[in-house]
C-alpha positions in Angstrom: 0.0 0.0 0.0 2.9 2.4 0.8 4.5 1.7 -2.6 1.1 2.5 -4.2 1.0 5.8 -2.3 4.5 6.7 -3.5 3.5 6.1 -7.1 0.4 8.3 -6.8 2.3 11.1 -5.2 5.2 10.9 -7.7 2.6 10.9 -10.6 1.0 14.0 -9.1 4.4 15.7 -8.7 5.3 15.0 -12.3 2.1 16.5 -13.5 2.7 19.6 -11.4 6.2 19.7 -12.8 4.7 19.9 -16.3 2.8 23.1 -15.5 5.7 25.4 -16.3 6.6 23.8 -19.7 2.9 23.7 -20.8 2.6 27.3 -19.7 5.6 28.3 -21.8 3.9 26.6 -24.7 0.8 28.8 -24.2 3.0 31.9 -23.8 4.8 31.0 -27.1 1.4 31.0 -28.8 0.8 34.6 -27.8 -1.2 34.2 -24.6 -0.6 36.6 -21.7 0.1 35.2 -18.2 -3.2 36.4 -16.7 -5.2 34.9 -19.5 -3.5 31.5 -18.9 -4.2 31.8 -15.2 -7.9 32.6 -15.9 -8.4 29.6 -18.2 -6.5 27.4 -15.8 -9.1 28.3 -13.1 -12.1 28.2 -15.4 -11.3 24.9 -17.2 -10.2 23.1 -14.1 -13.4 24.2 -12.4 -15.4 22.1 -14.9 -13.4 19.0 -13.8 -13.8 19.7 -10.1 -17.5 20.5 -10.5 -18.1 17.2 -12.3 -16.2 15.3 -9.6 -18.1 17.1 -6.8 -21.4 16.3 -8.6 -20.4 12.6 -9.0 -19.5 12.3 -5.3 -22.5 14.4 -4.2 -20.2 16.9 -2.3 -21.8 20.1 -3.5 -22.9 21.9 -0.4 -21.1 24.6 1.5 -22.2 26.5 4.6 -23.0 30.2 3.9 -20.8 31.0 6.9 -17.8 29.7 5.1 -18.2 31.8 1.9 -16.2 34.8 3.2 -13.2 32.6 4.1 -13.6 30.8 0.7 -13.6 34.1 -1.1 -10.4 35.1 0.8 -8.8 31.7 -0.1 -9.8 32.2 -3.7 -8.3 35.7 -3.9 -4.9 34.4 -2.5 -4.9 30.8 -3.7 -6.3 31.3 -7.2 -6.1 34.9 -8.3 -2.8 35.9 -6.8 -1.2 32.4 -6.9 -2.1 31.4 -10.4 -1.4 34.9 -11.8 2.0 35.4 -10.1 3.2 31.9 -11.1 2.4 32.6 -14.7 4.2 35.9 -14.6 7.2 34.2 -12.9 7.3 31.6 -15.7 7.3 34.3 -18.4 9.9 36.4 -16.6 12.3 33.7 -15.5 11.4 30.4 -17.1 9.6 27.2 -15.9 12.5 25.8 -13.9 13.2 28.9 -11.9 9.5 29.5 -11.1 9.2 25.8 -9.9 12.2 26.1 -7.6 11.1 29.4 -6.1 7.6 27.9 -5.6 9.3 25.6 -3.1 10.1 28.4 -0.8 6.5 27.8 0.4 7.5 25.7 3.5 9.9 28.4 4.7 7.0 31.0 4.4 4.8 28.6 6.4 7.4 28.5 9.2 7.5 32.3 9.4 3.7 32.7 9.2 3.0 30.0 11.7 5.4 31.6 14.1 3.2 34.7 14.3 -0.3 33.1 13.7 0.0 29.8 15.6 2.9 30.8 17.9 4.9 27.8 16.7 8.5 28.1 17.9 11.6 28.3 15.6 13.5 25.1 16.1 17.1 24.7 15.0 16.2 22.8 11.8 13.7 25.5 10.9 16.3 28.2 11.4 18.7 26.3 9.3 16.1 25.7 6.7 15.3 29.4 6.5 19.0 30.2 6.1 19.2 27.7 3.3 16.2 29.2 1.6 17.6 32.8 1.8 21.0 31.7 0.5 19.3 29.5 -2.1 17.1 32.3 -3.4 20.2 34.6 -3.7 22.0 32.0 -5.7 19.1 31.4 -8.0 18.8 35.1 -8.5 22.4 35.1 -9.5 21.4 33.3 -12.6 23.8 31.9 -15.1 23.3 29.4 -17.8 20.7 30.0 -20.5 18.1 31.5 -18.2 17.9 35.3 -18.2 17.0 35.9 -14.6 15.1 39.1 -13.9 14.1 40.7 -10.6 10.5 40.5 -11.6 10.9 36.8 -12.2 12.4 36.3 -8.7 9.8 38.6 -7.1 6.8 36.9 -8.7 8.3 33.5 -8.1 8.6 34.3 -4.3 5.1 35.7 -4.4 3.8 32.5 -5.9 5.7 30.6 -3.1 4.1 32.8 -0.5 0.6 32.4 -1.9 1.1 28.6 -2.1 2.2 28.6 1.6 -1.2 29.9 2.5 -2.8 26.7 1.2 -1.3 25.1 4.4 -2.3 28.0 6.7 -5.8 28.8 5.4 -6.3 25.1 4.3 -6.4 24.1 8.0 -9.7 25.9 8.3 -11.3 23.7 5.6 -9.4 20.5 6.1 -12.1 18.8 8.3 -15.1 20.4 6.6 -14.8 19.8 2.8 -13.2 17.6 0.2 -10.9 19.1 -2.4 -13.5 18.9 -5.2 -16.1 20.5 -2.9 -13.8 23.4 -2.0 -12.5 24.0 -5.5 -16.1 23.9 -6.8 -16.5 27.3 -5.1 -12.9 28.6 -5.0 -12.1 28.4 -8.7 -15.0 30.5 -10.1 -14.4 33.1 -7.4 -10.7 33.3 -8.3 -11.5 33.4 -12.1 -13.9 36.3 -11.7 -11.3 38.3 -9.7 -8.7 37.6 -12.4 -11.0 39.0 -15.1 -10.0 42.7 -14.7 -6.4 41.9 -15.6 -7.1 39.5 -18.5 -6.5 40.5 -22.1 -8.2 37.8 -24.3 -6.5 36.9 -27.5 -7.0 34.6 -30.4 -6.1 31.1 -29.5 -4.6 28.5 -31.9 -5.4 24.8 -31.5 -1.9 24.5 -29.9 -2.8 27.2 -27.3 -6.1 25.4 -26.5 -4.2 22.1 -26.1 -1.8 23.7 -23.7 -4.6 25.3 -21.7 -6.5 22.0 -21.5 -3.3 20.2 -20.3 -2.7 22.8 -17.7 -6.3 22.5 -16.4 -6.9 18.8 -16.8 -3.5 17.3 -16.0 -1.5 19.9 -14.1 -4.4 21.0 -11.9 -7.3 18.6 -11.6 -5.5 15.2 -12.2 -2.5 16.3 -10.1 -4.6 17.2 -7.0 -6.7 14.0 -7.6 -3.7 11.7 -7.6 -2.1 13.5 -4.6 -5.1 13.1 -2.4 -5.4 9.4 -3.4 -1.8 9.0 -2.5 -2.4 10.6 0.9 -4.7 7.7 1.7 -1.8 5.3 1.4 1.1 7.4 2.7 1.8 9.7 5.6 1.6 13.4 4.9 5.3 14.0 5.6 6.4 11.2 3.3 4.0 12.5 0.6 5.5 16.0 0.9 9.0 14.7 0.6 8.1 12.7 -2.5 6.4 15.8 -4.0 9.7 17.7 -4.0 10.5 15.9 -7.3 8.2 18.5 -8.9 10.8 21.2 -9.5 13.3 18.5 -10.7 10.7 17.3 -13.3 10.1 21.0 -14.3 13.8 21.6 -14.7 14.5 18.4 -16.7 11.5 19.0 -19.0 12.3 22.7 -19.4 15.9 21.8 -20.4 15.0 19.3 -23.1 11.9 21.1 -24.3 12.9 24.8 -24.0 16.6 24.6 -23.6 16.5 26.1 -20.1 19.5 25.6 -17.9 20.9 27.1 -14.7 24.4 28.1 -14.0 26.4 26.2 -11.4 25.6 28.7 -8.6 21.8 28.6 -9.4 21.8 24.8 -9.4 23.5 24.9 -5.9 20.9 27.4 -4.8 18.1 25.2 -6.0 19.6 22.3 -4.1 19.7 24.5 -0.9 16.0 25.4 -1.3 14.9 21.8 -1.8 17.1 20.8 1.2 15.4 23.3 3.3 12.0 21.7 2.4 13.3 18.4 3.6 14.6 19.9 6.8 11.3 21.5 7.7 9.3 18.3 6.8 11.6 16.1 8.9 11.4 18.6 11.8 7.6 18.6 11.7 7.6 14.8 11.5 9.9 14.6 14.5 7.7 17.0 16.4 4.6 14.9 15.8 
């Protein structure tokens, strides 16, 4: 059963890792980042809605709508949008690596919101993250690193970290399809003011469909199945192959490559993730 869990989580991580390369394909077809984010939310909503309908998990308490709206603003509008901008500005590999600063953000936020103490592994992980980001920002290789790419990559990481913080509020109340049934349309609507719609070729529609169906719906679906067979900490460690997949695919598909310093920084960021997960696991 544990082997099955690892396979599900690894499959989910590989699909998440394809998000950047597929987004680059959509960008190359003339789409703007915010339009890609909009269609990701809108098309993925159709899959989650069908899933929620099939499992009869359609209801949500009216009292939870304000928190859902906040979650949609941060977890869909800001997260999807900033991640697409980071991909355009710095490439798929860099965006995926900076996304994994999320656990470090969780440590900082949890210190002030839940009064969780800073342990030595957490402090070391935060130091690794800071040094790693500085190394990645140093660039090198074929990737033209821009400050906007780094800034929006870190913003995406911060927004992603709030999935853990705000997600605690919903974890015992709703399934993922039930929650995304309401979150995604709210996020898509708040993206609209920044969207410039353009003509879409069949290739662009294919990229958007893959982003929504594979990198969003299917990835979450496989991840949550995997959690039924595997402990959360082991699942989180396995999921760190996501930026590795993104970097490998981006290298062969788009010719993206880091310099030696940026590769070292990427390793530090991923090492910080492992430190935080192991520290949390030891604390439990």
